[in-house]
C-alpha positions in Angstrom: 83.6 106.0 -97.9 86.9 103.4 -97.0 90.2 103.8 -98.0 91.5 101.1 -100.3 93.9 101.0 -97.8 92.3 100.4 -94.3 91.6 97.0 -93.0 87.5 97.5 -93.3 87.8 97.6 -96.9 90.2 94.6 -97.5 87.8 93.1 -94.8 84.7 93.8 -97.4 87.0 93.4 -100.7 87.1 89.5 -98.7 83.8 89.1 -98.0 82.7 90.1 -101.5 85.2 88.0 -103.2 83.8 84.9 -100.7 80.3 86.2 -102.4 80.6 86.0 -105.7 82.8 82.4 -105.3 79.6 81.4 -103.6 77.7 82.3 -106.2 79.2 80.5 -108.8 78.8 77.4 -107.0 74.9 77.3 -107.4 73.8 75.9 -110.4 71.8 78.6 -111.2 74.7 80.1 -112.1 75.5 77.7 -115.1 72.2 78.0 -116.4 71.3 81.8 -116.2 72.3 83.6 -119.5 74.4 86.1 -119.5 73.0 89.7 -120.7 75.9 90.6 -123.2 77.9 87.6 -124.1 77.0 84.1 -125.6 78.4 82.0 -122.5 76.0 81.7 -118.9 76.3 84.0 -115.5 78.8 81.8 -115.0 81.3 83.5 -116.4 80.0 86.4 -115.8 80.9 86.1 -112.0 84.8 84.8 -113.0 84.7 88.2 -113.9 83.1 90.0 -111.2 85.2 88.3 -108.9 89.0 88.7 -110.7 87.1 92.5 -110.7 86.5 92.0 -106.8 90.2 91.1 -105.8 91.8 94.0 -107.8 92.9 96.7 -105.8 91.5 99.3 -107.9 87.6 97.7 -107.2 85.2 100.1 -106.5 83.0 98.2 -103.8 79.6 101.0 -104.1 79.1 99.4 -107.0 78.2 96.4 -105.9 76.2 97.7 -103.3 72.8 97.4 -104.4 73.6 93.0 -104.8 74.9 93.4 -100.8 71.6 95.5 -99.7 69.2 93.1 -101.1 70.7 90.3 -99.9 71.0 91.5 -96.6 67.1 92.7 -96.9 66.7 89.4 -97.1 64.6 90.1 -100.9 63.2 87.1 -103.0 65.9 85.1 -105.4 64.4 86.7 -108.4 65.3 90.6 -107.2 68.5 89.0 -106.2 69.3 87.7 -109.2 68.4 90.5 -111.0 71.2 93.3 -108.7 73.4 89.8 -110.0 72.9 90.4 -113.4 73.4 94.1 -112.7 77.0 93.8 -110.7 78.6 91.4 -113.7 77.2 94.2 -116.4 78.7 96.8 -114.8 82.4 94.8 -114.7 82.0 93.3 -118.5 82.7 94.9 -121.6 81.0 94.3 -124.1 82.7 90.9 -126.9 84.4 92.1 -129.6 81.5 90.6 -131.5 78.7 92.8 -130.3 81.5 96.2 -130.5 79.8 98.1 -133.7 82.4 100.0 -135.3 81.7 103.1 -136.5 82.0 102.4 -139.7 80.5 99.8 -139.8 77.5 101.6 -138.4 77.4 104.1 -141.0 77.0 101.3 -143.0 73.9 99.8 -141.5 72.5 102.8 -140.8 72.3 103.7 -144.8 71.5 100.3 -145.3 68.3 100.1 -143.1 66.9 104.0 -145.0 67.1 102.3 -148.0 64.6 99.3 -147.5 
């Protein structure tokens, strides 16, 4: 495990930011839909880039993406890992969160049908 203050950690973090920035430049990131929001994957990559730039970023959480890239996996596999990486760092939008009081109302109304 790399210490967050080590030079190696900072170098890997810089490479991750460069990788995410490169993914953002691809047109596919603007056409692919987000898994948890109404916007496209590009916007989720913005969030991931911000997270990757922070001091508390856990590099190990994005390692599966790095592994498939380094193993020269097919594009489909890589994009699936991109989705996994952004999903890891993006909380659901407020409209998708279910308030506990609303959840019980929805459940009871569904049961009465």
